[in-house]
VEXTOR-622494 format. One record per residue (C-alpha): x, y, z. Coordinates in steps of 0.25 Angstrom, whole numbers, plus 5000, padded with zeros to 4 digits. Layout:
% VEXTOR-622494
    xx    yy    zz
     X     Y     Z
...
***
This chain:
% VEXTOR-622494
    xx    yy    zz
  5000  4999  5000
  5005  5014  4995
  5002  5027  5004
  5005  5039  4997
  5006  5052  5006
  5008  5065  5000
  5019  5073  5005
  5015  5088  5007
  5022  5101  5012
  5017  5100  5026
  5024  5086  5028
  5037  5092  5028
  5044  5088  5040
  5040  5074  5039
  5027  5066  5040
  5024  5054  5048
  5016  5042  5042
  5010  5030  5051
  5005  5017  5045
  4997  5008  5053
  4989  4995  5049
  4984  4982  5055
  4986  4969  5047
  4984  4954  5052
  4981  4960  5066
  4995  4967  5067
  4996  4982  5069
  5007  4989  5060
  5012  5003  5063
  5022  5010  5056
  5025  5026  5053
  5036  5034  5045
  5042  5047  5044
  5040  5054  5030
  5051  5063  5029
  5047  5076  5022
  5059  5086  5023
  5059  5100  5023
  5066  5101  5009
  5059  5114  5006
  5066  5120  5017
  5081  5115  5013
  5092  5123  5006
  5103  5117  4999
  5116  5123  5002
  5127  5120  4992
  5142  5124  4991
  5145  5129  4977
  5160  5132  4981
  5166  5124  4993
  5180  5119  4994
  5182  5109  5006
  5197  5112  5007
  5203  5125  5010
  5216  5131  5014
  5217  5137  5028
  5214  5152  5028
  5208  5151  5013
  5197  5161  5009
  5185  5153  5003
  5172  5156  4997
  5160  5146  4997
  5148  5147  4988
  5136  5141  4994
  5122  5140  4987
  5110  5139  4994
  5097  5133  4987
  5084  5127  4989
  5081  5113  4988
  5076  5114  4973
  5089  5122  4970
  5082  5136  4971
  5090  5148  4975
  5088  5152  4989
  5090  5165  4998
  5096  5160  5011
  5104  5164  5023
  5116  5155  5027
  5125  5153  5039
  5139  5146  5037
  5150  5142  5046
  5163  5134  5046
  5171  5130  5057
  5182  5119  5060
  5175  5105  5060
  5184  5101  5071
  5175  5109  5081
  5164  5098  5078
  5172  5089  5087
  5169  5097  5099
  5155  5100  5095
  5148  5096  5081
  5142  5109  5075
  5131  5107  5064
  5120  5116  5060
  5106  5111  5060
  5093  5118  5056
  5080  5112  5055
  5067  5119  5059
  5057  5112  5052
  5049  5102  5060
  5050  5087  5058
  5039  5077  5060
  5042  5064  5067
  5030  5053  5070
  5025  5055  5084
  5012  5047  5083
  5011  5032  5080
  5000  5021  5079
  4998  5010  5090
  4988  5000  5093
  4983  4992  5106
  4976  4982  5098
  4987  4975  5091
  4998  4969  5101
  5009  4960  5099
  5011  4947  5108
  5026  4943  5109
  5031  4928  5113
  5044  4924  5120
  5051  4911  5118
  5054  4902  5131
  5066  4895  5130
  5077  4888  5138
  5090  4884  5133
  5085  4886  5119
  5096  4893  5111
  5108  4892  5119
  5121  4899  5113
  5134  4890  5113
  5146  4899  5112
  5158  4894  5103
  5172  4900  5103
  5176  4909  5093
  5189  4916  5090
  5192  4931  5089
  5204  4939  5083
  5211  4952  5086
  5207  4962  5076
  5214  4976  5072
  5208  4990  5075
  5209  4996  5061
  5205  5010  5067
  5195  5013  5056
  5202  5007  5044
  5193  4999  5035
  5201  4987  5035
  5195  4973  5037
  5205  4962  5038
  5208  4950  5048
  5205  4936  5050
  5190  4931  5053
  5190  4918  5062
  5180  4907  5061
  5178  4899  5073
  5180  4885  5076
  5175  4875  5087
  5188  4877  5094
  5187  4892  5093
  5199  4893  5083
  5199  4904  5072
  5201  4901  5057
  5206  4911  5048
  5197  4915  5036
  5202  4926  5028
  5207  4941  5027
  5204  4953  5020
  5205  4968  5018
  5195  4978  5014
  5201  4993  5011
  5192  5005  5013
  5187  5014  5002
  5192  5027  5006
  5206  5033  5007
  5210  5040  5020
  5221  5049  5021
  5234  5044  5027
  5235  5044  5042
  5244  5054  5049
  5257  5053  5052
  5256  5054  5067
  5244  5051  5075
  5244  5055  5090
  5236  5048  5101
  5226  5061  5102
  5220  5055  5089
  5216  5041  5095
  5206  5041  5106
  5203  5027  5113
  5210  5019  5102
  5200  5024  5092
  5205  5029  5079
  5198  5034  5066
  5207  5032  5053
  5201  5033  5040
  5200  5021  5030
  5211  5018  5021
  5211  5013  5006
  5222  5002  5008
  5226  4994  5019
  5241  4996  5019
  5243  5011  5024
  5257  5017  5026
  5257  5029  5035
  5269  5039  5031
  5275  5047  5042
  5281  5061  5039
  5294  5063  5047
  5298  5076  5051
  5311  5081  5046
  5313  5069  5036
  5312  5072  5021
  5310  5059  5012
  5320  5057  5001
  5316  5064  4988
  5309  5075  4996
  5315  5089  4996
  5318  5094  5009
  5313  5108  5012
  5324  5117  5018
  5323  5118  5033
  5324  5134  5031
  5312  5134  5023
  5305  5148  5022
  5293  5147  5031
  5290  5161  5034
  5280  5163  5023
  5270  5153  5028
  5257  5158  5033
  5253  5151  5046
  5239  5148  5049
  5233  5157  5060
  5218  5157  5060
  5212  5144  5066
  5197  5148  5068
  5189  5137  5070
  5177  5144  5063
  5179  5147  5048
  5166  5156  5047
  5152  5159  5052
  5143  5166  5042
  5128  5168  5048
  5123  5176  5037
  5126  5171  5021
  5116  5176  5012
  5114  5168  4998
  5116  5177  4985
  5105  5177  4973
  5110  5164  4969
  5108  5157  4982
  5123  5156  4986
  5131  5160  4998
  5146  5164  4998
  5154  5161  5010
  5168  5167  5010
  5178  5164  5022
  5192  5161  5026
  5195  5148  5031
  5203  5148  5044
  5217  5142  5044
  5215  5130  5052
  5217  5116  5044
  5205  5109  5048
  5191  5105  5043
  5180  5115  5043
  5164  5113  5043
  5155  5122  5037
  5140  5124  5041
  5130  5131  5033
  5115  5134  5035
  5106  5143  5026
  5091  5146  5026
  5082  5154  5019
  5070  5164  5023
  5061  5151  5022
  5069  5144  5031
  5075  5134  5021
  5088  5130  5026
  5101  5121  5023
  5113  5116  5030
  5127  5114  5024
  5139  5108  5030
  5153  5107  5024
  5167  5104  5028
  5181  5109  5022
  5195  5108  5027
  5206  5118  5027
  5220  5112  5024
  5233  5114  5016
  5243  5104  5009
  5252  5106  5021
  5246  5108  5034
  5252  5111  5048
  5243  5106  5060
  5250  5110  5073
  5245  5103  5086
  5247  5114  5096
  5243  5112  5111
  5232  5122  5116
  5243  5130  5124
  5258  5129  5127
  5262  5129  5142
  5276  5135  5147
  5287  5124  5148
  5279  5114  5141
  5287  5105  5131
  5279  5100  5119
  5279  5096  5105
  5272  5105  5095
  5267  5095  5084
  5262  5100  5070
  5256  5091  5060
  5260  5094  5045
  5250  5088  5035
  5251  5086  5020
  5238  5085  5013
  5245  5088  4999
  5249  5077  4989
  5263  5078  4990
  5274  5075  5001
  5278  5088  5008
  5291  5092  5015
  5293  5105  5023
  5297  5113  5035
  5288  5116  5047
  5291  5128  5057
  5286  5131  5071
  5287  5145  5075
  5283  5150  5089
  5280  5164  5094
  5276  5171  5106
  5261  5175  5103
  5263  5189  5110
  5275  5193  5105
  5276  5184  5092
  5291  5183  5095
  5297  5168  5093
  5296  5160  5105
  5311  5157  5109
  5314  5142  5115
  5301  5136  5112
  5307  5126  5101
  5317  5120  5110
  5328  5113  5101
  5317  5112  5090
  5319  5119  5076
  5307  5127  5072
  5307  5120  5058
  5305  5106  5054
  5305  5099  5041
  5293  5090  5038
  5289  5080  5027
  5275  5074  5025
  5269  5066  5014
  5257  5069  5006
  5244  5067  5015
  5252  5065  5027
  5256  5072  5040
  5268  5074  5048
  5271  5080  5062
  5282  5090  5066
  5283  5095  5080
  5291  5105  5088
  5295  5104  5103
  5291  5116  5111
  5296  5121  5124
  5286  5132  5129
  5293  5144  5135
  5289  5152  5146
  5285  5166  5145
  5276  5166  5132
  5261  5167  5133
  5257  5161  5119
  5264  5155  5106
  5262  5157  5092
  5265  5145  5085
  5267  5145  5069
  5270  5133  5061
  5272  5133  5047
  5276  5122  5037
  5281  5123  5023
  5283  5113  5012
  5287  5115  4997
  5272  5119  4993
  5265  5120  5005
  5265  5127  5018
  5256  5129  5031
  5257  5136  5045
  5249  5138  5057
  5251  5149  5068
  5244  5149  5082
  5245  5154  5096
  5245  5145  5108
  5246  5150  5123
  5257  5147  5132
  5253  5144  5146
  5261  5146  5158
  5267  5133  5165
  5267  5141  5178
  5255  5143  5187
  5252  5158  5189
  5253  5162  5203
  5248  5175  5207
  5251  5181  5221
  5245  5195  5226
  5248  5204  5237
  5237  5215  5240
  5242  5228  5244
  5231  5235  5252
  5234  5248  5257
  5225  5259  5264
  5228  5274  5266
  5240  5280  5271
  5248  5267  5272
  5262  5260  5268
  5262  5245  5268
  5272  5234  5265
  5269  5221  5258
  5276  5209  5255
  5274  5199  5244
  5280  5187  5250
  5277  5177  5238
  5284  5187  5228
  5296  5190  5238
  5298  5175  5240
  5296  5172  5225
  5311  5170  5221
  5310  5157  5230
  5303  5149  5218
  5312  5145  5206
  5300  5142  5197
  5292  5155  5201
  5290  5165  5189
  5285  5179  5191
  5275  5183  5182
  5270  5197  5186
  5269  5206  5198
  5257  5216  5198
  5254  5228  5207
  5241  5234  5206
  5235  5245  5215
  5222  5252  5215
  5215  5262  5224
  5201  5257  5219
  5197  5243  5223
  5186  5243  5212
  5197  5241  5202
  5200  5227  5207
  5186  5225  5203
  5189  5231  5189
  5201  5222  5186
  5193  5210  5191
  5183  5212  5179
  5191  5206  5168
  5194  5194  5176
  5180  5192  5176
  5176  5193  5163
  5189  5185  5158
  5187  5172  5167
  5187  5161  5157
  5176  5152  5161
  5162  5152  5157
  5153  5150  5169
  5140  5159  5172
  5146  5165  5184
  5158  5171  5176
  5150  5175  5164
  5142  5183  5174
  5155  5188  5180
  5159  5194  5165
  5145  5200  5164
  5148  5205  5179
  5162  5211  5175
  5158  5217  5163
  5145  5224  5169
  5154  5230  5180
  5165  5234  5170
  5154  5241  5162
  5150  5248  5174
  5164  5253  5179
  5166  5258  5164
  5153  5265  5163
  5153  5271  5178
  5166  5277  5177
  5172  5285  5165
  5185  5286  5172
  5187  5271  5173
  5182  5270  5159
  5193  5279  5154
  5203  5270  5161
  5199  5259  5154
  5197  5265  5141
  5212  5270  5142
  5217  5255  5144
  5209  5250  5133
  5213  5261  5123
  5228  5260  5127
  5236  5264  5114
  5244  5251  5114
  5232  5242  5118
  5233  5234  5104
  5248  5230  5108
  5241  5222  5119
  5235  5213  5109
  5242  5200  5108
  5240  5186  5102
  5234  5182  5115
  5223  5192  5113
  5221  5188  5098
  5219  5173  5102
  5208  5175  5113
  5207  5160  5116
  5222  5160  5119
  5220  5172  5128
  5209  5166  5135
  5218  5154  5138
  5230  5162  5144
  5220  5170  5152
  5214  5157  5158
  5227  5150  5161
  5235  5162  5165
  5225  5173  5167
  5233  5183  5175
  5246  5182  5167
  5240  5189  5156
  5231  5198  5164
  5242  5204  5171
  5253  5203  5161
  5252  5218  5155
  5245  5230  5162
  5241  5235  5149
  5234  5222  5145
  5227  5222  5159
  5221  5236  5157
  5217  5233  5143
  5209  5221  5147
  5202  5229  5157
  5200  5241  5149
  5194  5231  5138
  5185  5225  5149
  5179  5239  5151
  5176  5241  5136
  5162  5245  5136
  5159  5237  5122
  5166  5225  5127
  5159  5225  5141
  5146  5226  5134
  5149  5214  5125
  5154  5205  5137
  5142  5209  5146
  5133  5204  5134
  5141  5191  5132
  5141  5187  5147
  5126  5191  5149
  5122  5182  5137
  5129  5171  5143
  5122  5173  5156
  5109  5174  5149
  5112  5161  5141
  5117  5154  5152
  5106  5156  5162
  5097  5143  5162
  5082  5144  5160
  5079  5143  5175
  5087  5156  5176
  5100  5150  5183
  5114  5150  5178
  5124  5138  5178
  5139  5139  5183
  5143  5134  5169
  5135  5132  5157
  5129  5117  5157
  5130  5117  5172
  5116  5117  5180
  5112  5131  5184
  5118  5136  5196
  5111  5143  5207
  5123  5150  5214
  5128  5155  5199
  5114  5161  5196
  5114  5169  5209
  5128  5174  5207
  5124  5179  5194
  5111  5186  5199
  5120  5191  5210
  5129  5197  5200
  5119  5204  5192
  5113  5210  5205
  5127  5216  5208
  5128  5223  5195
  5113  5228  5196
  5117  5232  5211
  5129  5240  5206
  5122  5246  5195
  5130  5240  5185
  5119  5233  5178
  5105  5236  5178
  5100  5222  5178
  5085  5225  5178
  5086  5233  5165
  5092  5223  5157
  5081  5213  5153
  5091  5201  5149
  5098  5202  5163
  5086  5205  5171
  5079  5192  5164
  5092  5184  5167
  5091  5189  5182
  5076  5186  5183
  5078  5172  5178
  5090  5170  5188
  5082  5175  5199
  5070  5166  5197
  5080  5154  5196
  5086  5158  5209
  5072  5160  5215
  5068  5146  5210
  5080  5141  5217
  5078  5147  5230
  5064  5142  5230
  5069  5127  5227
  5078  5129  5240
  5067  5133  5248
  5057  5122  5243
  5068  5112  5246
  5068  5117  5260
  5053  5116  5262
  5053  5102  5257
  5064  5097  5267
  5062  5106  5279
  5050  5109  5288
  5044  5124  5290
  5052  5124  5303
  5065  5119  5297
  5064  5130  5287
  5066  5141  5297
  5080  5135  5298
  5092  5140  5290
  5090  5135  5276
  5097  5146  5268
  5110  5144  5261
  5120  5151  5253
  5113  5150  5240
  5100  5155  5246
  5107  5167  5252
  5114  5169  5238
  5101  5170  5232
  5095  5180  5241
  5107  5189  5238
  5106  5188  5223
  5091  5189  5223
  5092  5202  5232
  5098  5208  5219
  5085  5207  5212
  5074  5208  5223
  5065  5214  5211
  5065  5201  5204
  5051  5194  5210
  5053  5181  5218
  5040  5173  5214
  5032  5163  5221
  5039  5151  5229
  5052  5158  5226
  5048  5170  5235
  5045  5161  5247
  5059  5155  5246
  5066  5168  5245
  5059  5173  5257
  5062  5160  5265
  5077  5162  5262
  5077  5177  5264
  5072  5173  5278
  5082  5163  5280
  5093  5173  5276
  5087  5183  5286
  5087  5173  5298
  5100  5165  5295
  5110  5175  5289
  5119  5174  5302
  5123  5160  5298
  5128  5163  5285
  5143  5167  5280
  5146  5181  5278
  5145  5180  5263
  5131  5175  5264
  5127  5184  5275
  5130  5196  5265
  5121  5190  5255
  5110  5189  5265
  5112  5204  5270
  5112  5209  5255
  5100  5201  5252
  5091  5205  5265
  5095  5220  5264
  5090  5220  5249
  5077  5214  5253
  5075  5224  5264
  5080  5218  5277
  5091  5227  5283
  5092  5221  5296
  5099  5208  5294
  5109  5215  5284
  5113  5225  5294
  5114  5214  5305
  5122  5205  5295
  5132  5218  5293
  5134  5220  5308
  5138  5205  5309
  5147  5206  5297
  5154  5218  5303
  5156  5211  5316
  5164  5199  5308
  5171  5208  5299
  5186  5209  5299
  5193  5222  5295
  5207  5223  5291
  5216  5235  5285
  5221  5227  5274
  5209  5218  5272
  5197  5226  5274
  5184  5221  5279
  5182  5206  5278
  5176  5194  5284
  5184  5181  5289
  5176  5170  5283
  5181  5156  5278
  5182  5155  5263
  5173  5144  5258
  5172  5138  5245
  5158  5141  5241
  5152  5154  5234
  5147  5159  5246
  5161  5158  5254
  5168  5166  5244
  5177  5178  5250
  5177  5188  5239
  5162  5187  5237
  5159  5188  5251
  5167  5200  5253
  5161  5206  5240
  5147  5203  5246
  5152  5210  5259
  5155  5223  5252
  5140  5223  5245
  5134  5220  5259
  5142  5232  5265
  5140  5241  5254
  5125  5239  5253
  5119  5235  5266
  5129  5241  5276
  5133  5254  5267
  5147  5253  5273
  5156  5259  5263
  5168  5258  5273
  5165  5243  5275
  5164  5240  5260
  5178  5246  5257
  5183  5238  5268
  5177  5225  5262
  5183  5229  5248
  5197  5229  5254
  5195  5214  5257
  5190  5211  5244
  5200  5218  5236
  5211  5210  5245
  5206  5197  5240
  5209  5201  5225
  5220  5193  5220
  5227  5196  5206
  5214  5202  5197
  5203  5194  5202
  5195  5189  5215
  5198  5175  5211
  5184  5171  5205
  5175  5178  5196
  5164  5177  5205
  5173  5184  5217
  5176  5194  5206
  5162  5198  5203
  5159  5200  5218
  5171  5208  5221
  5169  5217  5209
  5155  5220  5213
  5159  5223  5227
  5170  5232  5224
  5161  5240  5215
  5151  5242  5226
  5152  5257  5230
  5165  5257  5223
  5163  5265  5211
  5172  5276  5215
  5184  5269  5219
  5189  5269  5204
  5191  5284  5206
  5203  5283  5216
  5217  5287  5213
  5224  5282  5226
  5238  5278  5223
  5249  5270  5232
  5264  5268  5232
  5269  5254  5231
  5283  5249  5232
  5287  5235  5228
  5300  5233  5235
  5308  5245  5228
  5299  5246  5216
  5290  5259  5219
  5276  5258  5212
  5270  5272  5210
  5261  5271  5199
  5261  5286  5197
  5277  5285  5195
  5277  5273  5186
  5276  5274  5170
  5272  5260  5169
  5259  5262  5179
  5247  5269  5175
  5237  5274  5185
  5223  5271  5181
  5216  5285  5181
  5207  5287  5191
  5208  5273  5199
  5223  5273  5204
  5225  5258  5199
  5238  5254  5194
  5245  5241  5191
  5259  5237  5188
  5265  5224  5185
  5280  5219  5185
  5284  5207  5176
  5290  5195  5179
  5304  5199  5176
  5302  5212  5186
  5296  5204  5198
  5306  5204  5211
  5303  5197  5223
  5306  5210  5231
  5294  5216  5225
  5286  5209  5235
  5290  5220  5246
  5278  5230  5243
  5275  5244  5249
  5262  5251  5248
  5259  5266  5252
  5246  5273  5251
  5247  5288  5256
  5232  5292  5257
  5220  5287  5261
  5212  5276  5254
  5214  5262  5251
  5222  5255  5240
  5223  5241  5234
  5233  5234  5227
  5240  5220  5225
  5253  5215  5220
  5251  5202  5211
  5262  5193  5209
  5261  5182  5198
  5270  5171  5196
  5271  5157  5189
  5274  5144  5195
  5276  5131  5187
  5264  5123  5186
  5273  5110  5187
  5278  5114  5200
  5264  5118  5206
  5260  5108  5217
  5246  5104  5221
  5238  5114  5230
  5227  5110  5238
  5214  5116  5245
  5200  5110  5247
  5202  5107  5233
  5212  5097  5229
  5217  5093  5215
  5224  5081  5209
  5228  5080  5195
  5233  5068  5187
  5235  5065  5172
  5232  5051  5166
  5234  5044  5152
  5223  5036  5147
  5228  5023  5140
  5220  5014  5131
  5224  4999  5135
  5218  4986  5132
  5210  4986  5145
  5204  5000  5141
  5207  5014  5146
  5216  5017  5157
  5222  5030  5163
  5236  5031  5168
  5242  5042  5177
  5252  5050  5169
  5266  5049  5176
  5280  5051  5171
  5280  5035  5166
  5268  5037  5157
  5270  5045  5145
  5261  5054  5137
  5260  5055  5122
  5252  5063  5113
  5237  5058  5112
  5237  5052  5125
  5224  5054  5133
  5226  5061  5148
  5216  5060  5157
  5217  5072  5168
  5212  5068  5181
  5210  5079  5192
  5206  5075  5206
  5198  5086  5214
  5196  5084  5229
  5187  5093  5236
  5185  5093  5251
  5172  5101  5251
  5161  5106  5241
  5164  5118  5233
  5159  5125  5222
  5164  5131  5209
  5176  5124  5207
  5186  5126  5195
  5196  5115  5191
  5206  5119  5180
  5216  5108  5175
  5227  5114  5166
  5232  5105  5154
  5245  5103  5147
  5248  5109  5133
  5249  5095  5128
  5236  5090  5132
  5223  5092  5124
  5209  5091  5131
  5200  5081  5127
  5187  5088  5134
  5187  5100  5126
  5172  5103  5128
  5168  5111  5141
  5157  5105  5147
  5149  5102  5160
  5152  5088  5166
  5147  5079  5178
  5155  5068  5185
  5156  5061  5198
  5145  5070  5203
  5152  5083  5199
  5148  5092  5188
  5158  5102  5182
  5162  5110  5170
  5173  5106  5162
  5180  5117  5153
  5192  5114  5144
  5201  5125  5141
  5213  5126  5133
  5223  5124  5144
  5215  5118  5155
  5202  5110  5159
  5193  5117  5170
  5183  5111  5178
  5172  5119  5185
  5163  5114  5196
  5152  5120  5202
  5151  5112  5214
  5160  5101  5219
  5156  5093  5232
  5168  5088  5241
  5175  5076  5235
  5185  5071  5225
  5182  5073  5209
  5190  5068  5198
  5190  5076  5184
  5196  5068  5173
  5197  5074  5158
  5205  5069  5146
  5217  5076  5138
  5225  5072  5126
  5241  5074  5125
  5242  5082  5112
  5256  5086  5112
  5269  5080  5116
  5278  5088  5127
  5280  5091  5141
  5268  5099  5147
  5263  5105  5160
  5249  5101  5163
  5247  5111  5173
  5239  5110  5186
  5224  5108  5189
  5218  5119  5198
  5204  5119  5205
  5198  5131  5212
  5184  5134  5218
  5181  5146  5210
  5173  5154  5221
  5183  5151  5232
  5196  5151  5224
  5205  5148  5237
  5200  5134  5235
  5209  5130  5224
  5219  5118  5221
  5228  5114  5210
  5235  5101  5206
  5251  5100  5204
  5257  5103  5190
  5259  5092  5180
  5268  5090  5168
  5265  5080  5156
  5274  5075  5146
  5270  5070  5132
  5281  5061  5126
  5285  5060  5111
***
C-alpha cells in the first residue's frame, strides 16, 4: 500500500507520520520523521579565490561569493574571523546558527487490548560449556600503521599452536617522513599516533649538525646573515571583521596580512540577509616556508639557570639544504648584546637537512644576573632560502626579594635617632645582594592612601573582591583628582613630563611580559625608577583612563552578580555571603564619602538593591533555623555571630532600602541581639554594632561602647592610639580593618578629631613598602584615611634627615623634587650605592606637627638557600617522576640517583597542614623554566572535601581556597619536562590573604635534566 503525503511550505522544520494497524490479533505501531529542511533560508558561501598555503607576513585577498540556493544574487552581511587552529586544543571554537524551529515526534499510539505473553525455559545441566585449551601469541604494537602480519595459530587437543600463513597489507595513503627527533613529550601513556605509510620498509634519515655529506657544497661559516628578516608578529588571531557587505555581484572582498607564525589557521564565516537567510563557512590554511625555523623557548628564563635552547629546522622543499644558523641574544631594555650567556658556545652552527625532513640545532645558555628580559633572534640561511624569528622572554630572579622597612615617625620639635639593625649587619651574609634603599617622607598621611591605589588596581587576580577593589580605587582616584585642582596639576605634570616617552621599553610594549614580571617581582619594577613610579600614579589619575577602568570593573561586578543577588569569591564558586556584604559595605563607603552618589546611578542602585535583598534573605534563613532548633525562651540567649553583625553594619549604609515581610522580623531580632550582647564581642565587631545602632537612631549604646573602648585603649607617642588584641586568622580579626573601623567610629559617633588623628598614626605605622598587605586591608585603610582628611594634602612641612654622614635635605638636592603643596619627597639609592653604615639615621623636625616616613631596604637572597619556614600553616613539597611499568603507572621520588629527561612527566605533590580552621588561603607554587604545565585551563576544583580555584600562570601555579578546615591536604598536578639543563624550581608559599602574618614557605629545589 502506498500513502502519498504532499509536502507544503508549512511543513518546513519536519513532520512526523504515525502508522498503526492490527493484523492477526497483533498490534503494530511505527512512526517516522520526515525531514523538511529550511532550504529556502540557506545561503551558499563560495570561495572564488583561496590559497591554502601562504608565506608568513604575506598580504592576501579573498573573494567570497554569497548566493541563494538557486544561484541568485543576494545582498548579505558577513562576519569573518581567522585564528591559530592550535587554540582549539584548549577549547573548540565553532559558529552555530539555527533559529528555525525543528519538530520531533512527541506523541505515540498505545493499546491495552493487545498484550504479549512471554515464556521461559526451565533447564538444568542442559547446555554445559566445556573449556578447551588454546594458544595465544605476543603481537607487536604498530602504533597506527596499517600493517597486518604475523602468525595465526590453530589449536589442538593438547593446546599446541600450528603455523598457517603470513601476509602483509600496505595502506593506500602516503605519509610524510617521520621527524628526525621525537621527544617523550609527544608520547602520552605509551600511545602514539603515526600516519599510515605506503611501503613496509621505512628508512629514517636524520640530519647531523655540523656534518656536510659528500657531494654537497658547504656554506661558508662566515655567511652574511645580517639581511635576513626575522619574524616578530606571532599574534594568534589573524583578523575579525564583523561588518562585511556584499557588492552588486554578491561578492565579499577580504583583505588581510597573515601573522608571521608558522602554523595552521582556521577561518570561520557567517553570512545573513535581511530575510534571515544564512550560511556558514569554515576553511583552513597553513603558513610555511621552504626553510623554517621552529624554536622551542621556555616560558621564561631564571637567573643562574643552565639550559639547552633547541631549534628545529624544517625543510619542506624538494631538495636537500645546507646552511648556517645563528642565535643572537640582546638585553630587551637596552637592546645591547648579552655577554656571557653563550658559555663556550659559538653563535653560529652549520646544518644539513634532507628534503622533507627536520634537524635540530641547539645552544647551551647560562642565564646571567641583572637582566630583566632577553630578546632572542634566530636566523638560518641556505643557498636559496632563509628564515628567522625574534621574540622576548622575561628573566626572573633566582633570589627571593626581601623587603625590610624602618618607620621614621616624628612629632613636632623633636630630634630622633633610628638604627636599621638588619641593614647595619648585612655584610655578614656572603650571598645577600642589595637591590635598592628607598627613603620617603611626607607631612600628609593621606598620601599613603594615594600611593596604595595603583597596588589595588594592578593586583593580578580576578576574584570579585578585587574587581570591586579596582572599582573602589578608581572611584577614589577620580574624587581626589576632581576635588583638588592643586593635586591634579601635580599629577598632570608627572604624566606630561617631556622625556616620558623615554620610559617606554620593550617590557611595556609586551603587556603580558610586564604582567609576569610585576607578578613575580612586583616591587623591583615598582621602585626601580622614580620617574616611572610618578608616571604610573600620574597615569592612574588620567580622567579618561579612570572612567574607562571604572566602567570595566562595574560591568564585571554586574555580570558576576548571581541571579539571587550574591557574588562568589571567584567565578564558578557558590555565592559568598561575606564577599557580598564586603562589596555592599564598600559601596556604602563611597556613598558616605560623597565620592559616588549610589542612588542616582540606576545600574549601581539596582545592583545594591538586589544584593540587599540577597542579604535580607540570608538573615531570614538564619533566624528560621534558630526558630526550628530553639524554644522561645532559648531564643532570648545570645545567637548573634560575626556574619550577622557584619550584615547589620552593611545594611546601615542603605537603610532606605525596605526590608520586607519575614526578613524584617529577622532583622529586628538580630538588632535586639546586638543591643543586648555587644559587650561579649571583639573590638572590631563592637565598632560595627555601634555604627549600625547609631545610624538606626540608638545613641545610648554607641556612647557606652566608646567609653568602654577608651578605657581599654593604649596611647603611645610613636604608635598613637590602638588596642592590644590577639591577631586572628578570620576576617573579623584583621588588625588593619579593625583600626580603620575605629577611625570611622570615632569620626562619626564620638566626633573626636584628636582621637581620629591618633588612630591614623597607628594605621600608618602598620604600612610596609607600598601596601597594607592585602587589597581588602588597603581598601579599608584608604577609606579611613580620607575621612575628615581632605585638607591634609595642603601641608608643606619638611624635615631634615641624615643617613650616617649623608644629609638628605630635599630643598638642597638637585635629584629630589618636592611635590608642590604636599611636601612629599622620595629618593632612592641603587645597589652599588648602599652601605651598611646608612642604617644609622637621624631625623629632626623644627616646628609643630606630625611627619611620617620610612626607609625601605630591598635585597635578594638565593632561592636555593631558603630554608622552610613554618607558622600554623606548614608546607612540604616533593617532586615525583611518573613511569610506565608492566604493572601500570608508578611514581618515584625525584632524587639525585634518578635522572630527568625531556618528555618525562613530573608530578608535583604539595602537602599542606593546618592546625585550625582558616579562610581565604592563597597557595603559590613556583615552577622551573624547563617545565611546562599540563593543566593550562584555570578552573574550580573539588577533592577530598576541599573546594579551591586552580589558576595556572607562566611561572607558577596558584591555588585559592575560600575555607579550609583543620587537617592535612594534598595537592597534586602534572608537569612535562620540556628543556635540558640545570634549573631552579623555586619555592612554594602559602598565606592567609586576610591575615597575612600567617604565612609559610617550603625549601628551595634545583632540578637537572640530562642530555
